[in-house]
N, CA, C and O atoms as CSV, one atom per row, in Angstrom:
chain,resi,resn,atom,element,x,y,z
A,1,MET,N,N,16.472,-28.436,4.934
A,1,MET,CA,C,15.695,-27.789,5.314
A,1,MET,C,C,14.501,-27.448,4.181
A,1,MET,O,O,14.823,-27.420,2.993
A,2,SER,N,N,13.207,-27.206,4.555
A,2,SER,CA,C,12.385,-26.717,3.611
A,2,SER,C,C,12.609,-25.597,2.939
A,2,SER,O,O,13.541,-24.800,3.050
A,3,ARG,N,N,11.559,-25.591,2.133
A,3,ARG,CA,C,11.566,-23.521,1.502
A,3,ARG,C,C,11.227,-23.154,2.454
A,3,ARG,O,O,12.119,-22.582,3.081
A,4,ALA,N,N,10.185,-23.202,2.985
A,4,ALA,CA,C,9.682,-22.412,4.231
A,4,ALA,C,C,10.518,-21.943,5.347
A,4,ALA,O,O,10.235,-20.871,5.883
A,5,ALA,N,N,11.534,-22.649,5.754
A,5,ALA,CA,C,12.312,-22.513,6.606
A,5,ALA,C,C,13.184,-21.256,6.276
A,5,ALA,O,O,13.679,-20.579,7.177
A,6,HIS,N,N,13.347,-20.979,4.983
A,6,HIS,CA,C,14.192,-19.895,4.412
A,6,HIS,C,C,13.472,-18.681,4.401
A,6,HIS,O,O,14.033,-17.598,4.235
A,7,SER,N,N,12.220,-18.812,4.576
A,7,SER,CA,C,11.382,-17.653,4.548
A,7,SER,C,C,11.629,-16.459,5.814
A,7,SER,O,O,11.514,-16.697,7.016
A,8,SER,N,N,11.892,-15.506,5.376
A,8,SER,CA,C,12.148,-14.603,6.863
A,8,SER,C,C,11.152,-14.010,7.038
A,8,SER,O,O,11.293,-13.186,7.941
A,9,ALA,N,N,9.964,-14.022,6.513
A,9,ALA,CA,C,8.555,-13.496,7.462
A,9,ALA,C,C,7.533,-13.864,6.552
A,9,ALA,O,O,7.818,-13.989,5.361
A,10,PRO,N,N,6.183,-14.088,7.031
A,10,PRO,CA,C,5.390,-14.618,6.250
A,10,PRO,C,C,4.597,-13.276,5.595
A,10,PRO,O,O,4.456,-12.230,6.228
A,11,ARG,N,N,4.096,-13.489,4.193
A,11,ARG,CA,C,3.623,-12.537,3.517
A,11,ARG,C,C,2.168,-12.265,4.064
A,11,ARG,O,O,1.439,-13.165,4.482
A,12,PRO,N,N,1.801,-10.863,4.016
A,12,PRO,CA,C,0.168,-10.404,4.421
A,12,PRO,C,C,-0.686,-11.328,3.509
A,12,PRO,O,O,-0.344,-11.520,2.342
A,13,ALA,N,N,-1.772,-11.887,4.027
A,13,ALA,CA,C,-2.525,-12.406,3.113
A,13,ALA,C,C,-3.486,-11.716,2.557
A,13,ALA,O,O,-3.366,-10.568,2.985
A,14,GLY,N,N,-4.540,-11.794,1.703
A,14,GLY,CA,C,-5.683,-11.101,1.459
A,14,GLY,C,C,-5.246,-9.775,0.612
A,14,GLY,O,O,-4.064,-9.501,0.407
A,15,PRO,N,N,-6.232,-9.062,0.190
A,15,PRO,CA,C,-6.463,-7.738,-0.645
A,15,PRO,C,C,-5.519,-6.915,0.289
A,15,PRO,O,O,-5.390,-7.008,1.510
A,16,PRO,N,N,-4.773,-5.927,-0.766
A,16,PRO,CA,C,-3.930,-4.948,0.010
A,16,PRO,C,C,-4.671,-3.510,0.712
A,16,PRO,O,O,-4.357,-2.876,1.720
A,17,ALA,N,N,-5.872,-3.294,-0.368
A,17,ALA,CA,C,-6.687,-2.119,0.230
A,17,ALA,C,C,-7.223,-1.775,1.762
A,17,ALA,O,O,-7.136,-0.714,2.380
A,18,PRO,N,N,-7.768,-2.960,2.132
A,18,PRO,CA,C,-8.131,-2.859,3.677
A,18,PRO,C,C,-6.667,-3.116,4.587
A,18,PRO,O,O,-6.677,-2.691,5.742
A,19,ARG,N,N,-6.017,-3.472,4.326
A,19,ARG,CA,C,-4.588,-3.443,5.112
A,19,ARG,C,C,-4.132,-2.106,5.202
A,19,ARG,O,O,-4.005,-1.554,6.295
A,20,PHE,N,N,-3.805,-1.391,3.828
A,20,PHE,CA,C,-3.379,-0.124,3.914
A,20,PHE,C,C,-4.649,1.075,4.365
A,20,PHE,O,O,-4.407,2.210,4.777
A,21,ARG,N,N,-5.550,0.684,4.232
A,21,ARG,CA,C,-6.719,1.534,4.564
A,21,ARG,C,C,-6.671,1.790,6.261
A,21,ARG,O,O,-6.959,2.853,6.812
A,22,THR,N,N,-6.284,0.681,6.854
A,22,THR,CA,C,-6.207,0.559,8.372
A,22,THR,C,C,-4.895,1.356,8.565
A,22,THR,O,O,-4.950,2.370,9.260
A,23,GLN,N,N,-3.707,0.980,8.004
A,23,GLN,CA,C,-2.350,1.744,8.228
A,23,GLN,C,C,-2.349,3.199,8.032
A,23,GLN,O,O,-1.653,3.959,8.704
A,24,ILE,N,N,-3.109,3.552,7.140
A,24,ILE,CA,C,-3.335,5.095,6.660
A,24,ILE,C,C,-3.942,5.695,7.868
A,24,ILE,O,O,-3.436,6.612,8.515
A,25,ASP,N,N,-5.108,5.085,8.133
A,25,ASP,CA,C,-6.122,5.576,9.021
A,25,ASP,C,C,-5.517,5.763,10.406
A,25,ASP,O,O,-5.832,6.674,11.172
A,26,ALA,N,N,-4.481,4.670,10.692
A,26,ALA,CA,C,-3.924,4.779,11.914
A,26,ALA,C,C,-2.584,6.140,12.146
A,26,ALA,O,O,-2.154,6.764,13.116
A,27,ALA,N,N,-2.303,6.114,10.699
A,27,ALA,CA,C,-0.921,6.988,10.770
A,27,ALA,C,C,-1.881,8.611,10.814
A,27,ALA,O,O,-1.519,9.461,11.629
A,28,ILE,N,N,-2.745,8.817,10.139
A,28,ILE,CA,C,-3.650,10.247,10.425
A,28,ILE,C,C,-3.714,10.291,11.762
A,28,ILE,O,O,-3.130,11.204,12.345
A,29,ALA,N,N,-4.481,9.251,12.532
A,29,ALA,CA,C,-4.869,9.417,13.810
A,29,ALA,C,C,-3.498,9.846,14.730
A,29,ALA,O,O,-3.576,10.587,15.710
A,30,ASP,N,N,-2.313,9.284,14.267
A,30,ASP,CA,C,-1.291,9.500,14.913
A,30,ASP,C,C,-0.527,11.168,14.521
A,30,ASP,O,O,0.521,11.642,14.958
A,31,GLY,N,N,-1.292,11.620,13.774
A,31,GLY,CA,C,-0.819,13.061,13.321
A,31,GLY,C,C,0.007,13.157,12.144
A,31,GLY,O,O,0.634,14.205,11.988
A,32,VAL,N,N,0.098,12.361,11.406
A,32,VAL,CA,C,0.940,12.116,10.046
A,32,VAL,C,C,0.076,12.602,8.852
A,32,VAL,O,O,-1.033,12.121,8.619
A,33,ASN,N,N,0.662,13.609,8.090
A,33,ASN,CA,C,0.118,14.388,6.995
A,33,ASN,C,C,0.069,13.424,5.979
A,33,ASN,O,O,0.999,12.628,5.848
A,34,LEU,N,N,-1.011,13.405,5.170
A,34,LEU,CA,C,-1.172,12.543,4.005
A,34,LEU,C,C,-0.074,12.916,3.025
A,34,LEU,O,O,0.375,12.090,2.231
A,35,SER,N,N,0.272,13.933,3.078
A,35,SER,CA,C,1.381,14.594,2.109
A,35,SER,C,C,2.756,13.874,2.301
A,35,SER,O,O,3.478,13.589,1.345
A,36,ASP,N,N,3.089,13.581,3.689
A,36,ASP,CA,C,4.065,12.952,4.098
A,36,ASP,C,C,4.544,11.327,3.941
A,36,ASP,O,O,5.596,10.733,4.177
A,37,MET,N,N,3.220,10.925,3.420
A,37,MET,CA,C,3.495,9.279,3.642
A,37,MET,C,C,3.199,8.976,2.068
A,37,MET,O,O,2.470,9.629,1.321
A,38,THR,N,N,3.918,7.875,1.781
A,38,THR,CA,C,4.194,7.261,0.495
A,38,THR,C,C,3.758,5.763,0.750
A,38,THR,O,O,4.182,5.079,1.681
A,39,LEU,N,N,2.707,5.286,-0.359
A,39,LEU,CA,C,2.590,3.668,-0.184
A,39,LEU,C,C,3.622,3.141,-1.224
A,39,LEU,O,O,3.835,3.636,-2.331
A,40,ARG,N,N,4.138,2.208,-0.754
A,40,ARG,CA,C,5.403,1.567,-1.744
A,40,ARG,C,C,4.747,0.304,-2.093
A,40,ARG,O,O,4.519,-0.426,-1.128
A,41,LEU,N,N,4.399,-0.116,-3.215
A,41,LEU,CA,C,3.658,-1.207,-3.492
A,41,LEU,C,C,4.686,-2.013,-3.990
A,41,LEU,O,O,5.717,-1.532,-4.459
A,42,THR,N,N,4.403,-3.527,-3.894
A,42,THR,CA,C,4.988,-4.717,-5.006
A,42,THR,C,C,4.258,-4.390,-5.987
A,42,THR,O,O,3.383,-3.550,-5.781
A,43,LEU,N,N,4.406,-4.923,-7.226
A,43,LEU,CA,C,3.853,-4.866,-8.514
A,43,LEU,C,C,2.737,-5.623,-8.436
A,43,LEU,O,O,1.700,-5.224,-8.966
A,44,THR,N,N,2.794,-6.868,-7.739
A,44,THR,CA,C,1.602,-7.789,-7.524
A,44,THR,C,C,0.326,-6.871,-6.415
A,44,THR,O,O,-0.888,-7.018,-6.562
A,45,ASP,N,N,0.764,-6.239,-5.681
A,45,ASP,CA,C,0.211,-5.360,-4.575
A,45,ASP,C,C,-0.800,-4.222,-5.423
A,45,ASP,O,O,-1.934,-3.773,-5.257
A,46,LEU,N,N,0.218,-4.057,-6.341
A,46,LEU,CA,C,-0.419,-2.537,-7.326
A,46,LEU,C,C,-1.470,-3.003,-7.925
A,46,LEU,O,O,-2.543,-2.410,-7.807
A,47,THR,N,N,-1.342,-4.279,-8.762
A,47,THR,CA,C,-2.273,-5.014,-9.818
A,47,THR,C,C,-3.541,-5.593,-8.781
A,47,THR,O,O,-4.611,-5.885,-9.313
A,48,LYS,N,N,-3.429,-5.699,-7.747
A,48,LYS,CA,C,-4.428,-6.426,-6.970
A,48,LYS,C,C,-5.460,-5.131,-6.329
A,48,LYS,O,O,-6.668,-5.243,-6.123
A,49,LEU,N,N,-4.700,-4.016,-6.110
A,49,LEU,CA,C,-5.468,-2.525,-5.684
A,49,LEU,C,C,-6.394,-2.143,-6.658
A,49,LEU,O,O,-7.558,-1.769,-6.517
A,50,LYS,N,N,-5.653,-2.301,-7.764
A,50,LYS,CA,C,-6.282,-1.240,-9.097
A,50,LYS,C,C,-7.354,-2.185,-9.527
A,50,LYS,O,O,-8.178,-1.592,-10.224
A,51,ARG,N,N,-7.657,-3.566,-9.339
A,51,ARG,CA,C,-8.286,-4.189,-9.879
A,51,ARG,C,C,-9.715,-4.899,-8.798
A,51,ARG,O,O,-10.684,-5.577,-9.141
A,52,ASP,N,N,-9.342,-4.437,-7.572
A,52,ASP,CA,C,-10.000,-5.003,-6.577
A,52,ASP,C,C,-11.466,-4.118,-6.359
A,52,ASP,O,O,-11.608,-3.083,-5.708
A,53,GLN,N,N,-12.563,-4.930,-7.173
A,53,GLN,CA,C,-13.938,-4.445,-7.220
A,53,GLN,C,C,-14.386,-3.682,-6.066
A,53,GLN,O,O,-15.059,-2.661,-6.210
A,54,SER,N,N,-14.059,-4.112,-4.977
A,54,SER,CA,C,-14.863,-3.648,-3.601
A,54,SER,C,C,-14.010,-2.134,-3.403
A,54,SER,O,O,-14.703,-1.343,-2.763
A,55,VAL,N,N,-12.845,-1.643,-3.758
A,55,VAL,CA,C,-12.396,-0.457,-3.672
A,55,VAL,C,C,-13.210,0.770,-4.230
A,55,VAL,O,O,-13.061,0.785,-5.452
A,56,PRO,N,N,-14.024,1.818,-3.802
A,56,PRO,CA,C,-14.407,2.725,-4.405
A,56,PRO,C,C,-13.656,3.484,-5.155
A,56,PRO,O,O,-12.535,3.889,-4.846
A,57,VAL,N,N,-14.489,3.802,-6.600
A,57,VAL,CA,C,-13.495,4.629,-7.704
A,57,VAL,C,C,-12.665,5.740,-6.847
A,57,VAL,O,O,-11.470,5.987,-7.005
A,58,SER,N,N,-13.539,6.361,-5.907
A,58,SER,CA,C,-13.060,7.590,-5.472
A,58,SER,C,C,-11.762,7.440,-4.416
A,58,SER,O,O,-11.038,8.388,-4.111
A,59,ASP,N,N,-11.656,6.513,-4.079
A,59,ASP,CA,C,-10.588,6.021,-3.226
A,59,ASP,C,C,-8.999,5.804,-3.954
A,59,ASP,O,O,-7.963,5.686,-3.300
A,60,ILE,N,N,-9.083,5.787,-5.326
A,60,ILE,CA,C,-8.024,5.800,-6.234
A,60,ILE,C,C,-7.975,7.221,-6.988
A,60,ILE,O,O,-9.076,7.652,-7.333
A,61,SER,N,N,-7.159,7.790,-7.207
A,61,SER,CA,C,-7.018,8.892,-8.117
A,61,SER,C,C,-5.436,8.538,-9.098
A,61,SER,O,O,-4.439,7.875,-8.813
A,62,PHE,N,N,-5.838,9.369,-10.372
A,62,PHE,CA,C,-4.512,9.804,-11.109
A,62,PHE,C,C,-4.352,11.183,-11.307
A,62,PHE,O,O,-5.312,11.905,-11.579
A,63,ARG,N,N,-3.226,11.591,-11.192
A,63,ARG,CA,C,-3.401,13.019,-11.220
A,63,ARG,C,C,-1.873,13.352,-11.442
A,63,ARG,O,O,-1.125,12.955,-10.548
A,64,ASP,N,N,-1.279,14.049,-12.547
A,64,ASP,CA,C,0.001,14.402,-12.960
A,64,ASP,C,C,0.811,13.359,-13.133
A,64,ASP,O,O,2.009,13.527,-12.905
A,65,GLY,N,N,0.408,12.272,-13.500
A,65,GLY,CA,C,1.108,10.829,-13.492
A,65,GLY,C,C,1.603,10.437,-12.301
A,65,GLY,O,O,2.738,9.963,-12.244
A,66,VAL,N,N,0.802,10.584,-11.156
A,66,VAL,CA,C,1.037,10.177,-9.874
A,66,VAL,C,C,-0.432,9.535,-9.608
A,66,VAL,O,O,-1.473,10.158,-9.819
A,67,MET,N,N,-0.374,8.217,-9.120
A,67,MET,CA,C,-1.321,7.528,-8.453
A,67,MET,C,C,-1.361,7.815,-7.027
A,67,MET,O,O,-0.327,7.872,-6.361
A,68,ARG,N,N,-2.484,7.991,-6.553
A,68,ARG,CA,C,-2.882,8.019,-5.281
A,68,ARG,C,C,-3.870,6.963,-4.645
A,68,ARG,O,O,-4.719,6.515,-5.417
A,69,TYR,N,N,-3.876,6.474,-3.255
A,69,TYR,CA,C,-4.802,5.691,-2.902
A,69,TYR,C,C,-5.255,6.277,-1.606
A,69,TYR,O,O,-4.422,6.285,-0.699
A,70,LEU,N,N,-6.316,6.717,-1.396
A,70,LEU,CA,C,-6.962,7.442,-0.161
A,70,LEU,C,C,-6.065,8.634,0.249
A,70,LEU,O,O,-5.824,8.922,1.421
A,71,GLY,N,N,-5.522,9.401,-0.996
A,71,GLY,CA,C,-4.815,10.561,-0.585
A,71,GLY,C,C,-3.296,10.290,-0.532
A,71,GLY,O,O,-2.572,11.286,-0.538
A,72,VAL,N,N,-2.855,9.356,-0.492
A,72,VAL,CA,C,-1.163,8.826,-0.514
A,72,VAL,C,C,-0.790,8.629,-1.283
A,72,VAL,O,O,-1.445,7.764,-1.865
A,73,LYS,N,N,0.309,9.039,-1.971
A,73,LYS,CA,C,1.193,8.692,-3.093
A,73,LYS,C,C,1.533,7.375,-3.177
A,73,LYS,O,O,2.123,6.837,-2.240
A,74,VAL,N,N,1.198,6.682,-4.329
A,74,VAL,CA,C,1.606,5.552,-4.474
A,74,VAL,C,C,2.599,5.491,-5.233
A,74,VAL,O,O,2.471,6.247,-6.195
A,75,GLU,N,N,3.984,4.649,-5.217
A,75,GLU,CA,C,4.883,4.288,-5.728
A,75,GLU,C,C,5.121,2.644,-5.986
A,75,GLU,O,O,4.774,1.879,-5.085
A,76,HIS,N,N,5.719,2.095,-7.230
A,76,HIS,CA,C,5.296,0.720,-7.308
A,76,HIS,C,C,6.624,0.109,-7.737
A,76,HIS,O,O,7.437,0.812,-8.337
A,77,GLY,N,N,6.856,-1.043,-7.485
A,77,GLY,CA,C,8.026,-1.714,-7.783
A,77,GLY,C,C,9.296,-1.288,-6.955
A,77,GLY,O,O,9.334,-0.212,-6.358
A,78,GLY,N,N,10.207,-2.081,-6.951
A,78,GLY,CA,C,11.493,-1.782,-6.258
A,78,GLY,C,C,11.322,-2.253,-4.830
A,78,GLY,O,O,12.253,-2.148,-4.031
A,79,VAL,N,N,10.280,-2.713,-4.527
A,79,VAL,CA,C,10.338,-3.371,-3.010
A,79,VAL,C,C,9.802,-4.892,-3.221
A,79,VAL,O,O,9.079,-5.351,-4.106
A,80,THR,N,N,10.437,-5.537,-2.046
A,80,THR,CA,C,9.947,-6.948,-2.115
A,80,THR,C,C,8.627,-7.051,-1.241
A,80,THR,O,O,7.905,-8.039,-1.378
A,81,GLU,N,N,8.314,-6.081,-0.377
A,81,GLU,CA,C,7.231,-6.201,0.447
A,81,GLU,C,C,6.662,-5.042,0.611
A,81,GLU,O,O,7.371,-4.069,0.866
A,82,SER,N,N,5.135,-4.902,0.487
A,82,SER,CA,C,4.391,-3.518,0.217
A,82,SER,C,C,4.419,-2.828,1.676
A,82,SER,O,O,4.062,-3.461,2.669
A,83,VAL,N,N,4.805,-1.669,1.737
A,83,VAL,CA,C,4.925,-0.731,3.071
A,83,VAL,C,C,4.234,0.556,2.918
A,83,VAL,O,O,4.104,1.048,1.797
A,84,LEU,N,N,3.814,1.092,3.900
A,84,LEU,CA,C,3.261,2.273,4.043
A,84,LEU,C,C,4.446,3.188,4.700
A,84,LEU,O,O,4.747,2.928,5.864
A,85,ASP,N,N,5.061,4.127,4.102
A,85,ASP,CA,C,6.176,4.902,4.550
A,85,ASP,C,C,5.572,6.246,5.175
A,85,ASP,O,O,5.063,7.148,4.509
A,86,ARG,N,N,5.719,6.227,6.596
A,86,ARG,CA,C,5.024,7.836,6.926
A,86,ARG,C,C,5.945,8.907,6.810
A,86,ARG,O,O,5.464,9.990,7.145
A,87,GLY,N,N,7.197,8.931,6.413
A,87,GLY,CA,C,7.677,9.960,6.200
A,87,GLY,C,C,8.711,10.231,7.124
A,87,GLY,O,O,9.012,9.337,7.914
A,88,ALA,N,N,9.372,11.434,7.165
A,88,ALA,CA,C,10.358,11.537,7.912
A,88,ALA,C,C,10.009,12.292,9.365
A,88,ALA,O,O,10.896,12.460,10.202
């Protein structure tokens, strides 16, 4: 079997910023509060997000040791695939 056959799911291509902007906007439209959401990023996606020159400076903030993207708390590492956790 080829290595690709062992892969469980294809990884999303492209920069993470627009992908997660869409997911955050959809969650807000569904009535989820920003404070309930957590963006859990792989280290690779975290680096891509921070270095993406198309992301306005105002979209990313750092306060009290916490990074936020579009107002959503960002946690990095410990995941094999980046996900938006909408909370409980």
